[in-house]
N, C-alpha and C positions, 0 to 999 in steps of 0.2 A: 313331810318327807324331804330330806335334803337331796343333794345331787346324786345322780346315778353313777355307780362304779361297776365296771367290768373287770374281771380278774382272770389272768392267765397264769396258771401254775405249771412250770416245766420241771423235768428232772425226777429225782428219786423221791421215795416216801418221806425221807427226812425233810426235804424241801416242801413237800405237801403239807406236813404238819406245821411248818413255819407259815405257810399260806393260810391255814385254818386259824392260827392265832391272829394273824392280821385281819382276816375277814371278820372275826368276832369283834375285834376292836372297832372296825369301821361300822359294823352293823349297830353296835352299842352306841356309837356316836350319832346315829340317825341317818347315815347314808343308806341309799337303796342299792342293794347288791343285785345285779341282774345277771342272767345266765349267759348272755352273749355280749361281746364287746360293742356290737352295733347299737348305737343310741346312747352309749355311755358318755357322761361328761368327763370322766377320767378312766383310762385303762391302765391298770397296774400289771406289769409283767414280772413275775418272780422267776428269775432266770437260773439256769444250771450252767456251770462252766467246767465240768469234770473232765470231759474229753472233747476232741475236735467236733464230733458229730453233735454233741450237746450245744456247743457254741454256735454251730451253724443253725441249729433249730431256733436258738434264741434270737439270732440276728434276723432270720426269716420272719419270726413273729413280730419283731420290732418294725421291720420294713413293711410288713402287711398292715400293721396298725397305722403306720405313717401314711400309707396309701388311703386308708379309710379316713384318716384325719384330713388329708388333702381333699377328699371327696365330701367332707362335711358329715361323715357318718359317726365319727367319734370326736371328742374334744381334746383333752390333754393326754400325754403319755408319760408314765413314771416307770422307770426301769430299776429294779431292785434285785437282790439275791446274789447268788454265787458269782455269776459272770460279771455283774456290776461291781462286786467286791474286788474281783481279780483284775478287771480291765477298765477301771474307772476312767482313766485318762483317754484311753482309746475310744471308749463309747462317747465321751464328751466331745472328742475331736472328730471322730469319723461317723457318728450317728447323730447329727444335730436334730434329727426328727424327734428325738426324745426330749421332752420338756424338762425332765429332771432325772437324776441318777443318784441312787443311794445304796450304801453297803449293808451288810448283814446286821451290824450293830444298830442300824436305824429302824429295824422292824418294830421295836417297841414304841416308836413315835410315828407310826404309820398314819395316824389320824392327823397329826400336825403337818406331816409331809403333804398329805392329800389336800389339806386346806390351803397350804401355801401354793401348791401347784395350781389349784383351781383359781386362786386369786392372781395368778400370773407372776408370783414372786419367785426368786431363785430358791431352789429347794435341794441343792446337792448336800448330802450328809454322809459322812464316813466315820462315825465314832468307832471305838474299839470293837472289833468283831466279837469279842467275848461278852459283850453286852447283849448279844442275841437272846431274847427271852426264851426260857425253857418252861416257864409256868404260865398259867392263865387260861381263860376260857378259849374254847375252840368252836368254830362253826364247821362241822364235819362236812367234808366233800365226798366221803365214801358212803355206800349204802348204810341204812340204819343199823344193820345187824353186825357190822364189823368195823373196826377202826384200828389205826396205827397208834402205838403207844411208844413215844420216844423216851428212852431212859438216860440218854447222854448225848452230847454233841462234841464235835471236834475229834481229832485223832492225833495220837502221839506215836503211832507205829512207824511213820516216816518211810514207807516203802519207796524204792527208788523211782518208780514210775508215776507215783500218785501226787496230785496237787492238793488233795483235801486238807492236809495240815497248813498249807500256805493260805488256803481260802477260808477255812472255818476255824483255824486256830487249834490249840492243844485240846486233848481229851478232857471233858468236864462231865462228871456224873451228877445226876439230880439226886436229891435226898430221897431215901426210900419211902418215907412217910408221904411225901408229895406225890410220888408215882402211884402209890396204893390209893391215895385219896382220889386222884384223877381217874384211876381204873374203876373205882366204885361209882364215881359220877357217870362215867361212860356206860357202865352196865345198867345203872338205874335209868338211863335214857333209852335203853333198848339194845345196846351193843351186846352181842353174844360171843364174839370172837375178837380177842385182842392179839395184835401182831406186834411183838416187841422189836424195836429198831434202834439202831445207833450206828456209828461208823464201825464199832466193834462191841457188840453186846456182851461178849464174854469178859471184857475188861471192866465191866461195870463195878464201881465201888472202889477200885484200886487207888484212885486219887484222893477221894474224900473219906474213905473208911480204912485205907491202908491194907485192904485185902480184897480178894475177888468175892463179890457179894451177889452175883447173879443167882446162885442156888437159893440163898436166903430170900431174895426178892421173889423168885418163882414160888417158894413155899407160901409166902404172904398172899400172892395173887391167887394161888390155888384154892384159898379159903373163901374167895368172894362168891357169895350166893348169887345164882342167876347167870354166872359166867359159864360157858360151855367149853370153849377151846382157847388155848394159849399157844401161839406159834412163835418160834424163834427164827429171826433172820440175822445175817451178818455175824456169824460166829467165827472166831479166829482159831486156827488149829492148835496153836501153842497153849491155849487156855481152855481146851476142852477136857476138863479135869474129871477124875473119877467121881468126885463129889457132885459135879454138874450132871454127869450121866446117871448117877444114882438118883438124883432129885427128879430128873425127867422120868426115869423108870418108875419111881414110886408115886408120882403125881397122878391125880385123877383127871386133870384138865390140860396139862402140857402135852401137846401132840408129839408123837415120835417122828418128828420132822426137823431136820437140822440143815440149815443153810450154811455151808462151810466153804467159802471161797478160797481155793487152794492156789490158783494162779498158774502153777506149773508143777511138774514132778521131777524135773532134772535138777540135781543138787547144785550144779554150777550156776544154772540160771536162777534158781531160788536165792542163792547167795548174792548174785549180782542184783537181784531185786531187793536186797536187804531183808530177806525172809529166811526162815530156817527150814530144815528138813530136806529130804530127798525121796526118791521113789520107795526105798525100803522103809523109811520111818513113816511115811504117809500111808503106806499099805498097812503097816502095823497099827496106825491110828484108826483106820477104817475098820480093821478087824476088831479092835477094842470096842469101838462104838457098837458094832453089830453083836458083840458078845453081851453087852448090856441091853441093847434094844434090837432084838433079831428082826423085828418088822420095821425098823427105822427107814424112813424115806430120806435119802441123802441128796441134797442139791449142792452143786458147786459151779464155779466159773473159772475159766482159764484165759490166759493171754497168749496169743501166738505172735511170733515175729518180734519178741523182745530182743534188744541188741545182743548180738553174739549167739543167738539161737541157731545152732548148727542143725543139719539134717538129722544127725544122731540124737541131739537133744529133743528134737521134735518127735522122732521115733520113740524115744523114751516116754514122752507124754502120751502118745497114741497107745502104746502098749499098756501103760498104767491105766488109762481110761477103759481099755478093753478088759483088763484083768479085774478091775474093781467093780465095774458095772454100776455106775451112778444112776440113780432114778431120774434125776433132773440135771441138766447141764446147759450152761450158757458159755459162749466164747466171744472174746473181743480181740480184734486185730490191734496190736500195739500202735499207739500214736504218741509221738514225743510231745510232752507238755512243758511249756516254758517254765523255767525255774526249778524243775525237778532234776535230780542228778542224772537220771537215765537219758535225758534229752541230749546230754553232751558225751554220752558213752561212745566209744569207737564201735565199729562193726554194726552200724545201723542196718536193719533188714529192709529190703525194698518193700514198700507198702503193698504192692500187688502180691508179693510172696507171702507176707503176713496174712493178707486176706484169704489167699488160696489155702494156706494151712488151716485157717479157721474153718473154712468150708469143708475141708477133708475131715477135720475132727468132728464137725457136726453131722456129717454124713455117717461117720462111724457110730456116733452116739445114737442116731436115729434107729439104726439096726438094734442096738441094745434096748432102746426105749420101746420099740414095737414088741420085742420079746417079753418085756416086763408087762406091757399092757395085755398081751395075750394071756399071760399067766394069771391075770386078775379075773378072767372069765370064769364064772361060776361062784365067785366070792361075793359076799354081802358086805358092803362098805357103808360106813356112816357118811352122810352127805348133807350139805346145806344148799337150799334152793336160792338161786340168785334172781331168776326172771322166768317169764313165760313166753315162748316162741309161738305166737298164734298161727303163723304161716304153716309151721310143721306140726303144730299141736303137741309140743313137748315142753317140759320145763327144763331150764338150764341151771346148772349148779356146779358144785365142786365136791370132790371127796375130801376126807380129812388129809389126804396125801397131796393136796394141791393148794398152793398159796394164791390168793387173788391177784390179778393183774400180772402174774408171772408165769404160772403153770397152766396146764391144760384144764379142761372141764369135763362135765358129764351131762349127757342128754338123758333126762328122766321121764319115763312114761308112767303115768299115774291115773288110776280110775277115780281117785278122790282129788278134790281141789287142794292145791298147795299155794302158799304165799311166800314171797321173798323173806328169807330169814328162818323159814321152817327147817328143822332138822329131821331127816328121814333116813331109814336104812334102804339101800338100793342093791338089788341083785344084778350084778354085772353080767350081761349076756353077749356083748360084742364091743368092738371099738372101730372107729373110723379115723384114720390118720392119728391125730393127737387126742381126740376126745373119746371117752368111754360112753357106752350106751347101756342103760339098765332099767329095770322095773322097780318102782317104789313098792316097798313091802308094807 
């Protein structure tokens, strides 16, 4: 067995899939992957650089590993990923504790990078970011019964607040046959739920096929034997077409769960964000979704405190959220990101005001959420078991209405033994704050 490697993966599911590709390469090369960085000859930190909080988290992890290194608990430190891609010079200059820094395009050569770092050789590498591998083996870091399936990378939407196009480059779709092959391999290894991810899943295929191909991809995935659930994240409102909604409606395995990050509802703010729509058009879109999928779970995210957001614009957002009644909602206070158009916009909002508005919106949403949870009492919902809580003698899991690592869960009482990955019907009889409580049937 070769040297021990500890791996820290930060940020979004897309970054997590990148980590799984690198872990598979390192493992195949004979390195020993350990669960904790302590005792590692090399710690690799796959960073996120999307927003200010993500950058702070990455820096904290680097400094924590640096302290372990000083104490003799870890050997070398390699920083890679989005923050490394975006702030290469700053990391090299201000974080000398890192032994090497590499960009996204270097992921494919992670074995060579690791070997050079361990030998004490210079290992900075910043090839073209579009060389980031989208294919290959993965060492899953999710539970055995579910996995993320990345269908594209990069983004070409160029929203005014977002640094993703700067960091990860333009939108690039994978070939459909490669995605389906990977999906079959995942299912054959025990995966029962596939969660489709991209910076914009609904744009899939427009670059390499010349048309929106997500409906066709879903129809292919729907035919995979042994697969139970297909879940969609990161859908863009402009491309939520009738064909896509019809495909979801007619599918046996695609869940009636749509993650639709809208970011705002005020027309002027949306235009400033370089997005389309307004309260009226977005309300019509939600109505259309529910006409196709009456039981659809709608998840969204919003940004409060975007430059120029007046009290009236914020009120428009609050009224929209109240009227629509989203099933799941997240909120971010705007943070100006270097290199994005919005960072230089006039009328920047005080960060404390942006934060407070986010808190107000989430308090409002909690009232909506609790009413929706109460309405589920007495219903029987399809659930997947995640774990067993021995202290409380209950199983924990998720309904089909909940995405892992994002949404709430369900406490399942059962007279029969259950295992992680088991699917069972659960009669909902109560809820506690965010989690449902029910009896396995």
